[in-house]
N, C-alpha and C positions, 0 to 999 in steps of 0.2 A: 665633449661627451655627448653622443647622440641621445635624443629623447626616445626611449623605447616604450612599447606597449608593455605594461606590467600587470601580471596576475598576482595580487597580494594574498598571502595566506597568513593570518594572524595567530600567533601562539602567545596570548597575553600572559605576562609574568613568568613564562617558562624560563628557568635558569636563573631568575633573579634571586640573589641571596638575601635580600632585604627589601623593604618597601620605601622608596624615595618619598619625600614629603609631598611632592607634586603629583605623584603617579596614581592613576587608575586606568591601566591599559584596557580593561574590559569596557569601560565607558568610552574611551577615546577611539578604540577600534570597533566598537559595536559588536564585540564577540564575547560571549560569557565563558566559554571553555575552549581550550586548544583542541584541534582535531587529532585523531589518531593517524598513524602512518597510512593505514588503509583508506581513511577518508581523504587524505591528501591527493591521492591519484584521482579520485572522483572530482575533487575541487579543481584540479588542474584541467581535467577534461571539460568540465563546465566552463571554466575560464577561457579555454581555447575556443569553445563554441561561440563565445561573445567577441573575443579579441582577434581571433584568427591565428593561424599557424605562425610560429616564429616569435611569439611573445616571450617575455622574460618572467621568470618566477621569482617572487620575493617573499622570504620569511621575515615578517615584521612583528613587533610588539613584545618580544621577549629578548633574552640574552642567549642567542642560539648556541654559541660555543660553550656556554656554561651548563647546558642541560646534559644529562647522562649521555655518554658516548653512544650507547646502544640506541637511544632515542634519536640522536643526531643521525646515525646511520640509517635508522628506519625512515625518517623524513627524507633524507637525501636520496636513498635508494628508490623511494617511491617517485621522486622527481627525475632522477637521472635517466631512467628509461626514455622519457620524453625528450631529454637532451640528445641522447644517442640517436634517436629517430629523426632528429632535426625539427621536432615539433615545438620545442622550447629553444630559445637562443642561448640560454644560460640561466644561472641562479645567482641571486644576491641575498644577503641576509644581514640582519642587524645584531649587534652584540655589545658587551661591555669591554672597556679597555683592559681590565684585569683578567679577562677570560681568553686572552690570546697567548698561546705558547709558541715557542720556536718552531714546533712541528705542525702548527695549525694550518698554515697555508697549503702545505703539500696534501694534507688530509682533505681539505675543502676542495682543492683543485681536482682531486681524483674523482670527485662527484660532479664536476661541471660548474662549481662555484667560481665566479670571476670578480665579484665585488663584495667587499665587506663594508658595511656602514657602522661606524664606531660611535657609540653614544657618549661622546666626550662631555657634552652639556656645558661645561665651563672649563677654562684653563686657570681658574683661580681656586686654590685649595680651600680658601675660606668659604667660597660658595659651595664647593663639593661637600665639605664637612657639614655645613648648615643644612644642606639638602639631603643628607644621609645617603650619599651616593656609594660610599664604601670603597672608593678608589681615589687616586690623586692625579694631578696633571702630568706627573712624571710617568704614570701608567699609560696615559694617552700617548705621550711621546714615544715610549718604548713600543707599544702595540702598533702605532703607525709605521714605525720603522720595519717591524717584522712583516706587516702586511705588504708594504711596498717592496721590500727586498725579496719577499716570497713570491712576487709576480702577480699579486692581486691588486685590483683597483681599490683605492681608499676613498671613502666618503665620510666626512665628519658631520655629526649633528650637534648643534649648539642651541642653548636655551637662554637667551638674554632675559635678565630680570629675576634670576634666582635669588633667594635669600642669601645674604652674606656677600653678594657681588658688590665690588667697589667701582668697577669700570668695565662695561660690556665691550668696549673697543680693545681692551687688553686681551680678552679671550679671542677676539676676531684676529688680531695681529699675530698672536701666538699660534693660532690654528693655521693661519696662512703660511707661517714659516714651515709647517709640516708638509706643505705642498700636496694636499689631497687633490684628487681629480674633481671632486664636487663637495658641496656642503648643503645641509638643510638648516634653515633657521626657524626655530620654534620658540618665539617669545612666550614667556610663562603664562599659562591660563590656569586659573584656580578652579579646580573641579570639586563638586560636592562630594563629601565623604573622605576627602584626603586630609592628611595632617596640615597641609598648607591652607586649606579652608578654615580649619580651626585657628591657625596662626593669624590669618587675615581677620577673622571675626574678633579675636582678642586684641588686635592692634599691634602684634609683634611683627607683622609683615605687610609691606605696602607694595602692591603689584604695579607694573607698568600700565599706564594708560594706553589705549589703542594708538593715540597720536604719537606718544613718545616711542612706543615699540616700532611704529612705522618709520620714524626718523632713524632709529638705531639700525633697523634692517636695510634701509636705503643706504646709510653710511657703509654698513658691512658689505652689501652687495657691490658697491662701487670699489671697495678695497679688494674683494675677492676677484671680481671680474678683471680688474686691472692687472692681476697676477695670473690670469688665464685659468682661474678656478670657477667652475660652473656653479651657480646658485640654483639648485634643483627645485627648491620650494621655500616659500616664506609662509609660516602660519600653519596651524593644524588643518587637516583635511576635514571639512564639515561632514557630519553624519546626523541621521535622524535622532540618535540617542544622545548626542553630545550637547547640543545647544541647551536643552532644558537643565543640564547638570552644571552649566557654567555659572560660577558664583561671581567671579571678577577677573580682571586681567585682560590680556591682549587677544581677545577672541572676536573675530569678524568673519562671516562666511566667505568674504572676498578679500581677505587680508592681503594676499599676494598682489591683487590689483591696487590696493591702497599704497603699497610700497612702490609699485611701478608708477603710479600717479605722482607720488612725491618726487621720484627721480625725474620724471618729465618736467615737473614744475621747476626743479633746480636747473635743468638744461635750458629751459626757456628764460629763466631769470638771468642766466649767464649771457644770453644773447640780447637782453633788453637794456644793458647798461647805458648805451648811448642812443637807444631808440626813442623816437618821438611820434606822436599821432594820437588820434582819438579811437582808432579801431586797431585791435590786435587780431591777426589771423594766424593760426597755428596749423601747420600741415604735418600729418603723421601718416605712417602706414596703417592700413585698415585695422589690424589686430590691436593697435594702441589707441583707437578712437575713443573708446569708453574711458580708459585710464587717463587720457589727456584731458577730458572734460572733468573727471574726478567724481568721487562719491558725492551724490547730492549737489553736483556741479560746483564742488568746492574750489577747483582750480579756476573756473570762470570768475567766481566771486573774489578769489585771492588776487588775481591779476587786475581786476577792476579797482579793488580797494588799495592795493599796494602801489600800483602805477598810474591810477587815475584814468584808465581807459573807459570810454562810454559803452563800448561794445567789444566782446571777445568772441571770436568765431573759431571753431575747430573743424577741420575738414580732412578727408583722407586723400592720399595721393603720393606720399613719399615712398621711397624704396625701403627695403628691410632695415629696421633700426634707424631709419632716417627721420629727421625732424627739421623743419624750417619755419621761420616766422616772417611776417610782413606787417609793417605798421604804416598806417596812412590816416 
């Protein structure tokens, strides 16, 4: 799945039949109200001026296929002109598993939609019920089949750490069986004003720590990528309005890098089984240099304490996704 330039348009809570315990899309997206269809065209023009022609439009933050059909058509019509002109490469949108009907793919494709991101969140019904999602894991399985068989690209969104969850890896493995093109991993963040914040304060919910969430997402990323499933993102996208509203949970402005750092650590550990020496030299490609060092140099500290190295050096020089070590 190529990484496209995306113009996001947020329609917070649109189409959502209920309020999930974790949700405040207005805070997460930094948008207080959804735009009108007329405003969508202006937002697209503004986005294209920044990103350049050929970007992809994304409707995020709500359950797109659950909003009234007339409003869906209004939004999609406003965008489809840009697709026909070649100024947008296509449209993607997010929605609920129980808002996908057999005829949904044909309707969406007629307006240039090529990707549906399905808010599965969990494949455990206990977690879905405790989170007040209003749908089941079976709904996710059914919707995934309709989307794929209808010729649309499927992306699944998962939220490790939901209340009622017994094993985050269960959801990961079940989601992988659905063979999506990509996944987004959003470990739970407790946002002020949500029911989950109340549950946390009264002691009925214990959120994942950042460390635990990074381990889970590292495990999940390895499982998905081994099956050819792209991990598009780990962690919420930081915004100016989000951080002050975070009460607890797995929020870090560079959470994705924390996960990458954890995975690099594991790879190096696997190479160190029979290594000897006082100095460890790790060579990575340039884009991984910061992650190899780790947040607050945590990987440097880890390898010194775990393996007894007096010095740990990280340098760039490897090819794409390459990693090598030298001990002396």
